[in-house]
mmCIF file of the C-alpha atoms, coordinates in Angstrom:
data_MODEL
# 
_entry.id   MODEL 
# 
loop_
_atom_site.group_PDB 
_atom_site.id 
_atom_site.type_symbol 
_atom_site.label_atom_id 
_atom_site.label_alt_id 
_atom_site.label_comp_id 
_atom_site.label_asym_id 
_atom_site.label_entity_id 
_atom_site.label_seq_id 
_atom_site.pdbx_PDB_ins_code 
_atom_site.Cartn_x 
_atom_site.Cartn_y 
_atom_site.Cartn_z 
_atom_site.occupancy 
_atom_site.B_iso_or_equiv 
_atom_site.pdbx_formal_charge 
_atom_site.auth_seq_id 
_atom_site.auth_comp_id 
_atom_site.auth_asym_id 
_atom_site.auth_atom_id 
_atom_site.pdbx_PDB_model_num 
ATOM 1   C CA . MET A 1 1   ? 109.956 111.112 73.186 1.00 0.00 ? 1   MET A CA 1 
ATOM 2   C CA . ARG A 1 2   ? 111.194 108.132 71.165 1.00 0.00 ? 2   ARG A CA 1 
ATOM 3   C CA . TYR A 1 3   ? 114.398 109.986 70.167 1.00 0.00 ? 3   TYR A CA 1 
ATOM 4   C CA . VAL A 1 4   ? 114.904 111.741 73.539 1.00 0.00 ? 4   VAL A CA 1 
ATOM 5   C CA . ALA A 1 5   ? 114.520 108.315 75.207 1.00 0.00 ? 5   ALA A CA 1 
ATOM 6   C CA . TYR A 1 6   ? 118.003 106.673 73.281 1.00 0.00 ? 6   TYR A CA 1 
ATOM 7   C CA . TYR A 1 7   ? 119.852 109.088 76.000 1.00 0.00 ? 7   TYR A CA 1 
ATOM 8   C CA . THR A 1 8   ? 117.685 108.313 78.535 1.00 0.00 ? 8   THR A CA 1 
ATOM 9   C CA . TYR A 1 9   ? 120.601 107.274 80.718 1.00 0.00 ? 9   TYR A CA 1 
ATOM 10  C CA . ILE A 1 10  ? 122.858 110.663 80.728 1.00 0.00 ? 10  ILE A CA 1 
ATOM 11  C CA . ILE A 1 11  ? 119.571 112.624 81.034 1.00 0.00 ? 11  ILE A CA 1 
ATOM 12  C CA . GLN A 1 12  ? 118.713 110.583 84.306 1.00 0.00 ? 12  GLN A CA 1 
ATOM 13  C CA . GLU A 1 13  ? 122.320 110.999 85.441 1.00 0.00 ? 13  GLU A CA 1 
ATOM 14  C CA . PHE A 1 14  ? 122.057 114.833 84.776 1.00 0.00 ? 14  PHE A CA 1 
ATOM 15  C CA . ILE A 1 15  ? 118.821 115.407 86.601 1.00 0.00 ? 15  ILE A CA 1 
ATOM 16  C CA . GLU A 1 16  ? 120.462 113.822 89.383 1.00 0.00 ? 16  GLU A CA 1 
ATOM 17  C CA . GLU A 1 17  ? 123.634 115.431 89.516 1.00 0.00 ? 17  GLU A CA 1 
ATOM 18  C CA . LYS A 1 18  ? 121.387 118.503 88.990 1.00 0.00 ? 18  LYS A CA 1 
ATOM 19  C CA . GLU A 1 19  ? 119.094 117.597 92.238 1.00 0.00 ? 19  GLU A CA 1 
ATOM 20  C CA . TRP A 1 20  ? 115.778 118.368 90.607 1.00 0.00 ? 20  TRP A CA 1 
ATOM 21  C CA . THR A 1 21  ? 112.491 116.806 91.672 1.00 0.00 ? 21  THR A CA 1 
ATOM 22  C CA . HIS A 1 22  ? 109.715 117.617 89.514 1.00 0.00 ? 22  HIS A CA 1 
ATOM 23  C CA . ILE A 1 23  ? 107.852 120.127 87.431 1.00 0.00 ? 23  ILE A CA 1 
ATOM 24  C CA . ASP A 1 24  ? 105.396 121.906 89.267 1.00 0.00 ? 24  ASP A CA 1 
ATOM 25  C CA . SER A 1 25  ? 102.251 123.323 88.059 1.00 0.00 ? 25  SER A CA 1 
ATOM 26  C CA . ASN A 1 26  ? 103.592 126.864 86.505 1.00 0.00 ? 26  ASN A CA 1 
ATOM 27  C CA . GLY A 1 27  ? 106.001 124.579 84.436 1.00 0.00 ? 27  GLY A CA 1 
ATOM 28  C CA . ASP A 1 28  ? 108.956 125.232 86.527 1.00 0.00 ? 28  ASP A CA 1 
ATOM 29  C CA . ILE A 1 29  ? 111.768 122.611 87.349 1.00 0.00 ? 29  ILE A CA 1 
ATOM 30  C CA . ILE A 1 30  ? 112.100 122.350 91.042 1.00 0.00 ? 30  ILE A CA 1 
ATOM 31  C CA . GLN A 1 31  ? 114.766 121.621 92.774 1.00 0.00 ? 31  GLN A CA 1 
ATOM 32  C CA . ASP A 1 32  ? 115.727 119.528 96.226 1.00 0.00 ? 32  ASP A CA 1 
ATOM 33  C CA . ASP A 1 33  ? 115.511 122.341 98.327 1.00 0.00 ? 33  ASP A CA 1 
ATOM 34  C CA . GLY A 1 34  ? 111.860 123.209 97.037 1.00 0.00 ? 34  GLY A CA 1 
ATOM 35  C CA . THR A 1 35  ? 112.611 125.987 94.736 1.00 0.00 ? 35  THR A CA 1 
ATOM 36  C CA . PRO A 1 36  ? 112.233 126.541 91.358 1.00 0.00 ? 36  PRO A CA 1 
ATOM 37  C CA . TYR A 1 37  ? 115.617 125.967 89.247 1.00 0.00 ? 37  TYR A CA 1 
ATOM 38  C CA . VAL A 1 38  ? 116.256 129.410 87.050 1.00 0.00 ? 38  VAL A CA 1 
ATOM 39  C CA . PHE A 1 39  ? 117.981 128.590 83.472 1.00 0.00 ? 39  PHE A CA 1 
ATOM 40  C CA . PRO A 1 40  ? 120.762 130.456 82.848 1.00 0.00 ? 40  PRO A CA 1 
ATOM 41  C CA . GLU A 1 41  ? 120.717 132.709 79.784 1.00 0.00 ? 41  GLU A CA 1 
ATOM 42  C CA . TYR A 1 42  ? 122.046 130.994 76.705 1.00 0.00 ? 42  TYR A CA 1 
ATOM 43  C CA . SER A 1 43  ? 123.136 132.097 73.239 1.00 0.00 ? 43  SER A CA 1 
ATOM 44  C CA . TRP A 1 44  ? 123.031 130.055 69.767 1.00 0.00 ? 44  TRP A CA 1 
ATOM 45  C CA . TRP A 1 45  ? 126.698 130.313 70.292 1.00 0.00 ? 45  TRP A CA 1 
ATOM 46  C CA . ASP A 1 46  ? 127.054 129.053 73.690 1.00 0.00 ? 46  ASP A CA 1 
ATOM 47  C CA . TYR A 1 47  ? 125.185 125.939 72.073 1.00 0.00 ? 47  TYR A CA 1 
ATOM 48  C CA . TYR A 1 48  ? 127.070 125.888 68.919 1.00 0.00 ? 48  TYR A CA 1 
ATOM 49  C CA . TYR A 1 49  ? 130.247 125.425 71.015 1.00 0.00 ? 49  TYR A CA 1 
ATOM 50  C CA . GLY A 1 50  ? 129.337 122.657 73.244 1.00 0.00 ? 50  GLY A CA 1 
ATOM 51  C CA . ARG A 1 51  ? 129.222 124.869 76.348 1.00 0.00 ? 51  ARG A CA 1 
ATOM 52  C CA . VAL A 1 52  ? 125.910 124.035 77.680 1.00 0.00 ? 52  VAL A CA 1 
ATOM 53  C CA . ASP A 1 53  ? 125.989 120.308 78.892 1.00 0.00 ? 53  ASP A CA 1 
ATOM 54  C CA . TYR A 1 54  ? 125.302 117.820 76.324 1.00 0.00 ? 54  TYR A CA 1 
ATOM 55  C CA . THR A 1 55  ? 122.240 120.520 75.306 1.00 0.00 ? 55  THR A CA 1 
ATOM 56  C CA . LEU A 1 56  ? 120.439 118.729 78.409 1.00 0.00 ? 56  LEU A CA 1 
ATOM 57  C CA . GLU A 1 57  ? 120.010 122.310 80.158 1.00 0.00 ? 57  GLU A CA 1 
ATOM 58  C CA . TYR A 1 58  ? 117.907 123.197 76.489 1.00 0.00 ? 58  TYR A CA 1 
ATOM 59  C CA . ILE A 1 59  ? 115.968 119.607 76.876 1.00 0.00 ? 59  ILE A CA 1 
ATOM 60  C CA . ALA A 1 60  ? 115.030 120.536 80.377 1.00 0.00 ? 60  ALA A CA 1 
ATOM 61  C CA . GLU A 1 61  ? 113.788 123.948 79.587 1.00 0.00 ? 61  GLU A CA 1 
ATOM 62  C CA . TRP A 1 62  ? 111.488 122.537 76.497 1.00 0.00 ? 62  TRP A CA 1 
ATOM 63  C CA . LEU A 1 63  ? 110.341 119.859 78.496 1.00 0.00 ? 63  LEU A CA 1 
ATOM 64  C CA . SER A 1 64  ? 108.965 122.860 80.938 1.00 0.00 ? 64  SER A CA 1 
ATOM 65  C CA . ASP A 1 65  ? 107.809 124.983 78.615 1.00 0.00 ? 65  ASP A CA 1 
ATOM 66  C CA . TRP A 1 66  ? 106.100 122.058 76.800 1.00 0.00 ? 66  TRP A CA 1 
ATOM 67  C CA . TYR A 1 67  ? 104.211 121.222 80.315 1.00 0.00 ? 67  TYR A CA 1 
ATOM 68  C CA . GLU A 1 68  ? 103.662 124.956 80.582 1.00 0.00 ? 68  GLU A CA 1 
ATOM 69  C CA . GLU A 1 69  ? 101.456 124.986 77.707 1.00 0.00 ? 69  GLU A CA 1 
ATOM 70  C CA . CYS A 1 70  ? 99.877  121.503 78.075 1.00 0.00 ? 70  CYS A CA 1 
ATOM 71  C CA . TYR A 1 71  ? 98.343  122.455 81.151 1.00 0.00 ? 71  TYR A CA 1 
ATOM 72  C CA . THR A 1 72  ? 97.978  126.019 81.803 1.00 0.00 ? 72  THR A CA 1 
ATOM 73  C CA . GLY A 1 73  ? 97.496  127.431 78.444 1.00 0.00 ? 73  GLY A CA 1 
ATOM 74  C CA . THR A 1 74  ? 96.058  127.301 75.054 1.00 0.00 ? 74  THR A CA 1 
ATOM 75  C CA . SER A 1 75  ? 97.884  124.452 72.960 1.00 0.00 ? 75  SER A CA 1 
ATOM 76  C CA . TYR A 1 76  ? 98.110  122.032 69.909 1.00 0.00 ? 76  TYR A CA 1 
ATOM 77  C CA . TYR A 1 77  ? 97.656  119.037 72.418 1.00 0.00 ? 77  TYR A CA 1 
ATOM 78  C CA . TYR A 1 78  ? 94.658  119.896 74.248 1.00 0.00 ? 78  TYR A CA 1 
ATOM 79  C CA . ASP A 1 79  ? 90.866  121.371 73.115 1.00 0.00 ? 79  ASP A CA 1 
ATOM 80  C CA . ASN A 1 80  ? 91.234  125.024 75.451 1.00 0.00 ? 80  ASN A CA 1 
ATOM 81  C CA . ALA A 1 81  ? 92.560  126.780 78.076 1.00 0.00 ? 81  ALA A CA 1 
ATOM 82  C CA . SER A 1 82  ? 90.005  126.633 80.916 1.00 0.00 ? 82  SER A CA 1 
ATOM 83  C CA . THR A 1 83  ? 89.006  122.556 80.643 1.00 0.00 ? 83  THR A CA 1 
ATOM 84  C CA . TYR A 1 84  ? 92.803  121.634 81.212 1.00 0.00 ? 84  TYR A CA 1 
ATOM 85  C CA . GLU A 1 85  ? 94.251  123.841 83.822 1.00 0.00 ? 85  GLU A CA 1 
ATOM 86  C CA . SER A 1 86  ? 95.705  121.838 86.126 1.00 0.00 ? 86  SER A CA 1 
ATOM 87  C CA . ASP A 1 87  ? 97.517  122.026 89.419 1.00 0.00 ? 87  ASP A CA 1 
ATOM 88  C CA . ALA A 1 88  ? 99.034  118.864 88.966 1.00 0.00 ? 88  ALA A CA 1 
ATOM 89  C CA . SER A 1 89  ? 103.177 117.883 89.149 1.00 0.00 ? 89  SER A CA 1 
ATOM 90  C CA . ILE A 1 90  ? 105.078 115.587 87.625 1.00 0.00 ? 90  ILE A CA 1 
ATOM 91  C CA . PRO A 1 91  ? 107.982 113.824 89.338 1.00 0.00 ? 91  PRO A CA 1 
ATOM 92  C CA . LEU A 1 92  ? 110.730 113.872 87.335 1.00 0.00 ? 92  LEU A CA 1 
ATOM 93  C CA . LYS A 1 93  ? 111.221 109.936 87.992 1.00 0.00 ? 93  LYS A CA 1 
ATOM 94  C CA . THR A 1 94  ? 108.130 109.088 86.731 1.00 0.00 ? 94  THR A CA 1 
ATOM 95  C CA . LEU A 1 95  ? 108.989 110.969 83.236 1.00 0.00 ? 95  LEU A CA 1 
ATOM 96  C CA . ILE A 1 96  ? 112.772 108.846 83.594 1.00 0.00 ? 96  ILE A CA 1 
ATOM 97  C CA . HIS A 1 97  ? 111.052 105.647 84.174 1.00 0.00 ? 97  HIS A CA 1 
ATOM 98  C CA . TYR A 1 98  ? 108.722 106.351 81.147 1.00 0.00 ? 98  TYR A CA 1 
ATOM 99  C CA . SER A 1 99  ? 111.575 107.074 78.967 1.00 0.00 ? 99  SER A CA 1 
ATOM 100 C CA . GLN A 1 100 ? 113.513 103.820 80.136 1.00 0.00 ? 100 GLN A CA 1 
ATOM 101 C CA . ASN A 1 101 ? 110.493 101.902 78.815 1.00 0.00 ? 101 ASN A CA 1 
ATOM 102 C CA . ILE A 1 102 ? 110.550 103.611 76.002 1.00 0.00 ? 102 ILE A CA 1 
ATOM 103 C CA . LYS A 1 103 ? 114.280 102.909 75.198 1.00 0.00 ? 103 LYS A CA 1 
ATOM 104 C CA . GLY A 1 104 ? 114.091 98.998  76.390 1.00 0.00 ? 104 GLY A CA 1 
ATOM 105 C CA . ARG A 1 105 ? 110.726 98.592  74.813 1.00 0.00 ? 105 ARG A CA 1 
ATOM 106 C CA . ASP A 1 106 ? 109.495 96.331  77.923 1.00 0.00 ? 106 ASP A CA 1 
ATOM 107 C CA . PHE A 1 107 ? 107.949 97.325  81.204 1.00 0.00 ? 107 PHE A CA 1 
ATOM 108 C CA . ASP A 1 108 ? 110.853 97.117  83.715 1.00 0.00 ? 108 ASP A CA 1 
ATOM 109 C CA . GLN A 1 109 ? 110.964 98.369  87.160 1.00 0.00 ? 109 GLN A CA 1 
ATOM 110 C CA . TYR A 1 110 ? 112.493 101.407 87.702 1.00 0.00 ? 110 TYR A CA 1 
ATOM 111 C CA . ASN A 1 111 ? 116.678 101.308 86.710 1.00 0.00 ? 111 ASN A CA 1 
ATOM 112 C CA . TYR A 1 112 ? 118.371 103.064 89.396 1.00 0.00 ? 112 TYR A CA 1 
ATOM 113 C CA . ILE A 1 113 ? 121.991 102.607 87.384 1.00 0.00 ? 113 ILE A CA 1 
ATOM 114 C CA . GLU A 1 114 ? 124.231 101.845 89.847 1.00 0.00 ? 114 GLU A CA 1 
ATOM 115 C CA . GLU A 1 115 ? 123.984 98.275  91.120 1.00 0.00 ? 115 GLU A CA 1 
ATOM 116 C CA . GLU A 1 116 ? 124.197 98.993  94.438 1.00 0.00 ? 116 GLU A CA 1 
ATOM 117 C CA . GLU A 1 117 ? 121.000 100.895 94.322 1.00 0.00 ? 117 GLU A CA 1 
ATOM 118 C CA . ASN A 1 118 ? 119.367 98.288  92.481 1.00 0.00 ? 118 ASN A CA 1 
ATOM 119 C CA . ILE A 1 119 ? 120.149 95.785  94.972 1.00 0.00 ? 119 ILE A CA 1 
ATOM 120 C CA . ILE A 1 120 ? 118.731 98.121  98.019 1.00 0.00 ? 120 ILE A CA 1 
ATOM 121 C CA . ALA A 1 121 ? 115.789 98.122  96.013 1.00 0.00 ? 121 ALA A CA 1 
ATOM 122 C CA . TYR A 1 122 ? 115.036 94.751  94.753 1.00 0.00 ? 122 TYR A CA 1 
ATOM 123 C CA . GLY A 1 123 ? 117.829 92.664  95.752 1.00 0.00 ? 123 GLY A CA 1 
ATOM 124 C CA . THR A 1 124 ? 119.216 92.183  91.911 1.00 0.00 ? 124 THR A CA 1 
ATOM 125 C CA . ALA A 1 125 ? 121.623 94.475  90.835 1.00 0.00 ? 125 ALA A CA 1 
ATOM 126 C CA . GLU A 1 126 ? 119.087 94.727  87.541 1.00 0.00 ? 126 GLU A CA 1 
ATOM 127 C CA . GLU A 1 127 ? 116.001 95.989  87.720 1.00 0.00 ? 127 GLU A CA 1 
ATOM 128 C CA . PRO A 1 128 ? 113.177 93.233  87.474 1.00 0.00 ? 128 PRO A CA 1 
ATOM 129 C CA . GLU A 1 129 ? 111.105 93.373  84.544 1.00 0.00 ? 129 GLU A CA 1 
ATOM 130 C CA . ILE A 1 130 ? 107.188 93.627  85.703 1.00 0.00 ? 130 ILE A CA 1 
ATOM 131 C CA . PRO A 1 131 ? 105.298 90.422  84.382 1.00 0.00 ? 131 PRO A CA 1 
ATOM 132 C CA . ILE A 1 132 ? 102.281 91.341  82.338 1.00 0.00 ? 132 ILE A CA 1 
ATOM 133 C CA . GLU A 1 133 ? 101.482 87.822  81.603 1.00 0.00 ? 133 GLU A CA 1 
ATOM 134 C CA . ASN A 1 134 ? 100.647 87.532  85.600 1.00 0.00 ? 134 ASN A CA 1 
ATOM 135 C CA . VAL A 1 135 ? 98.221  89.804  84.658 1.00 0.00 ? 135 VAL A CA 1 
ATOM 136 C CA . ASP A 1 136 ? 94.633  87.735  84.117 1.00 0.00 ? 136 ASP A CA 1 
ATOM 137 C CA . THR A 1 137 ? 92.256  87.806  86.999 1.00 0.00 ? 137 THR A CA 1 
ATOM 138 C CA . THR A 1 138 ? 92.090  91.787  88.326 1.00 0.00 ? 138 THR A CA 1 
ATOM 139 C CA . PRO A 1 139 ? 89.046  93.125  86.125 1.00 0.00 ? 139 PRO A CA 1 
ATOM 140 C CA . LEU A 1 140 ? 90.487  95.858  83.782 1.00 0.00 ? 140 LEU A CA 1 
ATOM 141 C CA . LEU A 1 141 ? 89.038  99.079  81.531 1.00 0.00 ? 141 LEU A CA 1 
ATOM 142 C CA . LEU A 1 142 ? 91.262  100.778 79.032 1.00 0.00 ? 142 LEU A CA 1 
ATOM 143 C CA . VAL A 1 143 ? 90.369  103.823 77.810 1.00 0.00 ? 143 VAL A CA 1 
ATOM 144 C CA . SER A 1 144 ? 92.437  106.126 74.799 1.00 0.00 ? 144 SER A CA 1 
ATOM 145 C CA . ALA A 1 145 ? 91.744  108.943 73.206 1.00 0.00 ? 145 ALA A CA 1 
ATOM 146 C CA . HIS A 1 146 ? 91.952  109.374 69.395 1.00 0.00 ? 146 HIS A CA 1 
ATOM 147 C CA . LYS A 1 147 ? 94.139  112.325 69.308 1.00 0.00 ? 147 LYS A CA 1 
ATOM 148 C CA . ASP A 1 148 ? 96.214  111.577 72.127 1.00 0.00 ? 148 ASP A CA 1 
ATOM 149 C CA . ARG A 1 149 ? 100.026 112.042 71.190 1.00 0.00 ? 149 ARG A CA 1 
ATOM 150 C CA . LEU A 1 150 ? 101.391 110.401 74.087 1.00 0.00 ? 150 LEU A CA 1 
ATOM 151 C CA . ALA A 1 151 ? 99.422  107.098 74.454 1.00 0.00 ? 151 ALA A CA 1 
ATOM 152 C CA . THR A 1 152 ? 98.359  106.371 70.977 1.00 0.00 ? 152 THR A CA 1 
ATOM 153 C CA . ASP A 1 153 ? 95.687  104.374 69.661 1.00 0.00 ? 153 ASP A CA 1 
ATOM 154 C CA . TYR A 1 154 ? 98.214  101.887 68.577 1.00 0.00 ? 154 TYR A CA 1 
ATOM 155 C CA . ASP A 1 155 ? 100.006 101.774 72.120 1.00 0.00 ? 155 ASP A CA 1 
ATOM 156 C CA . VAL A 1 156 ? 97.126  101.293 73.875 1.00 0.00 ? 156 VAL A CA 1 
ATOM 157 C CA . GLU A 1 157 ? 95.650  98.321  71.058 1.00 0.00 ? 157 GLU A CA 1 
ATOM 158 C CA . TRP A 1 158 ? 99.319  96.786  71.755 1.00 0.00 ? 158 TRP A CA 1 
ATOM 159 C CA . LEU A 1 159 ? 98.726  96.515  75.323 1.00 0.00 ? 159 LEU A CA 1 
ATOM 160 C CA . TYR A 1 160 ? 95.085  95.343  74.747 1.00 0.00 ? 160 TYR A CA 1 
ATOM 161 C CA . ASP A 1 161 ? 96.125  92.894  72.591 1.00 0.00 ? 161 ASP A CA 1 
ATOM 162 C CA . LEU A 1 162 ? 98.747  91.505  75.230 1.00 0.00 ? 162 LEU A CA 1 
ATOM 163 C CA . LEU A 1 163 ? 96.469  91.125  78.376 1.00 0.00 ? 163 LEU A CA 1 
ATOM 164 C CA . VAL A 1 164 ? 93.596  89.556  76.287 1.00 0.00 ? 164 VAL A CA 1 
ATOM 165 C CA . PRO A 1 165 ? 94.799  85.957  76.006 1.00 0.00 ? 165 PRO A CA 1 
ATOM 166 C CA . ASN A 1 166 ? 95.528  86.127  79.740 1.00 0.00 ? 166 ASN A CA 1 
ATOM 167 C CA . TYR A 1 167 ? 91.840  86.598  80.355 1.00 0.00 ? 167 TYR A CA 1 
ATOM 168 C CA . ALA A 1 168 ? 91.053  83.622  77.924 1.00 0.00 ? 168 ALA A CA 1 
ATOM 169 C CA . GLY A 1 169 ? 88.687  81.410  79.736 1.00 0.00 ? 169 GLY A CA 1 
ATOM 170 C CA . ASP A 1 170 ? 88.036  83.132  82.835 1.00 0.00 ? 170 ASP A CA 1 
ATOM 171 C CA . ALA A 1 171 ? 84.990  83.835  83.823 1.00 0.00 ? 171 ALA A CA 1 
ATOM 172 C CA . ASN A 1 172 ? 85.833  85.996  86.518 1.00 0.00 ? 172 ASN A CA 1 
ATOM 173 C CA . SER A 1 173 ? 87.477  88.594  85.326 1.00 0.00 ? 173 SER A CA 1 
ATOM 174 C CA . GLU A 1 174 ? 87.201  91.025  82.462 1.00 0.00 ? 174 GLU A CA 1 
ATOM 175 C CA . ILE A 1 175 ? 88.682  93.364  80.149 1.00 0.00 ? 175 ILE A CA 1 
ATOM 176 C CA . LEU A 1 176 ? 87.160  95.992  78.374 1.00 0.00 ? 176 LEU A CA 1 
ATOM 177 C CA . LEU A 1 177 ? 88.743  98.468  75.648 1.00 0.00 ? 177 LEU A CA 1 
ATOM 178 C CA . VAL A 1 178 ? 86.790  102.201 75.154 1.00 0.00 ? 178 VAL A CA 1 
ATOM 179 C CA . ASN A 1 179 ? 88.068  104.502 72.383 1.00 0.00 ? 179 ASN A CA 1 
ATOM 180 C CA . ILE A 1 180 ? 86.752  108.306 73.118 1.00 0.00 ? 180 ILE A CA 1 
ATOM 181 C CA . ASP A 1 181 ? 87.130  111.439 71.105 1.00 0.00 ? 181 ASP A CA 1 
ATOM 182 C CA . GLY A 1 182 ? 89.735  113.922 72.471 1.00 0.00 ? 182 GLY A CA 1 
ATOM 183 C CA . LYS A 1 183 ? 93.380  114.407 73.776 1.00 0.00 ? 183 LYS A CA 1 
ATOM 184 C CA . HIS A 1 184 ? 95.721  113.335 76.030 1.00 0.00 ? 184 HIS A CA 1 
ATOM 185 C CA . ALA A 1 185 ? 93.762  114.711 79.190 1.00 0.00 ? 185 ALA A CA 1 
ATOM 186 C CA . SER A 1 186 ? 90.119  114.136 77.911 1.00 0.00 ? 186 SER A CA 1 
ATOM 187 C CA . PRO A 1 187 ? 89.311  110.875 79.355 1.00 0.00 ? 187 PRO A CA 1 
ATOM 188 C CA . LEU A 1 188 ? 89.795  112.859 82.948 1.00 0.00 ? 188 LEU A CA 1 
ATOM 189 C CA . GLN A 1 189 ? 89.337  116.426 82.291 1.00 0.00 ? 189 GLN A CA 1 
ATOM 190 C CA . GLY A 1 190 ? 87.222  116.661 78.760 1.00 0.00 ? 190 GLY A CA 1 
ATOM 191 C CA . GLN A 1 191 ? 84.402  118.927 78.162 1.00 0.00 ? 191 GLN A CA 1 
ATOM 192 C CA . ASP A 1 192 ? 81.948  115.881 77.385 1.00 0.00 ? 192 ASP A CA 1 
ATOM 193 C CA . MET A 1 193 ? 82.423  113.463 80.533 1.00 0.00 ? 193 MET A CA 1 
ATOM 194 C CA . SER A 1 194 ? 79.674  111.113 79.134 1.00 0.00 ? 194 SER A CA 1 
ATOM 195 C CA . TYR A 1 195 ? 81.797  108.245 78.508 1.00 0.00 ? 195 TYR A CA 1 
ATOM 196 C CA . PHE A 1 196 ? 82.310  107.633 82.261 1.00 0.00 ? 196 PHE A CA 1 
ATOM 197 C CA . SER A 1 197 ? 78.682  107.848 83.193 1.00 0.00 ? 197 SER A CA 1 
ATOM 198 C CA . ASP A 1 198 ? 77.515  106.207 79.980 1.00 0.00 ? 198 ASP A CA 1 
ATOM 199 C CA . ILE A 1 199 ? 80.259  103.163 80.143 1.00 0.00 ? 199 ILE A CA 1 
ATOM 200 C CA . VAL A 1 200 ? 82.842  103.354 83.259 1.00 0.00 ? 200 VAL A CA 1 
ATOM 201 C CA . LEU A 1 201 ? 80.166  103.526 85.811 1.00 0.00 ? 201 LEU A CA 1 
ATOM 202 C CA . PRO A 1 202 ? 77.823  100.633 84.435 1.00 0.00 ? 202 PRO A CA 1 
ATOM 203 C CA . TRP A 1 203 ? 80.832  98.508  83.950 1.00 0.00 ? 203 TRP A CA 1 
ATOM 204 C CA . ILE A 1 204 ? 81.919  99.035  87.440 1.00 0.00 ? 204 ILE A CA 1 
ATOM 205 C CA . GLY A 1 205 ? 78.342  98.332  88.747 1.00 0.00 ? 205 GLY A CA 1 
ATOM 206 C CA . SER A 1 206 ? 78.543  94.813  86.967 1.00 0.00 ? 206 SER A CA 1 
ATOM 207 C CA . GLN A 1 207 ? 81.654  93.551  88.834 1.00 0.00 ? 207 GLN A CA 1 
ATOM 208 C CA . ILE A 1 208 ? 80.522  94.559  92.113 1.00 0.00 ? 208 ILE A CA 1 
ATOM 209 C CA . PRO A 1 209 ? 78.491  91.286  92.936 1.00 0.00 ? 209 PRO A CA 1 
ATOM 210 C CA . SER A 1 210 ? 76.198  93.747  95.344 1.00 0.00 ? 210 SER A CA 1 
# 
């Protein structure tokens, strides 16, 4: 993901040109007209001689296959097939935004690339920063899974450390970090959800005066 993020704006322009909108629960890339995109049959020589657009077709096909493997079948990333079957789709705009933040190493709004589009969306030519330092009054519960390769323990702890000073001395707000065993979808679809009843629900209850 970090390597691909280096090329995020090239990929963004490519996706917009193709008019792709999202990846559905079958792992198919869906076009603006609602139909699945059919990948052409490429040979190794097509890639070698540069007949494929910057190999972006290949990246897109890999992403589609990765999603299908992770969400609809047994894979390295998830514990078993039955637990992680999902009807969810992934908007490609969300993936692009995630990639932009990896590339820029900060929290920014979505960058539409074209200044005119950013001005329409935000009133400025550049996308505004999301000011994490302003998050200081809302109770927050961060949940991470030890084997999550997408949002690693290191990343979640970095965010936690970034937020903690904002809450110093504020008795009306709280921030809590919970680490569980499992992988990326385990906090939502894991076989053992006891952490939710043992930790999350009591914590939510403690934040509600009534």
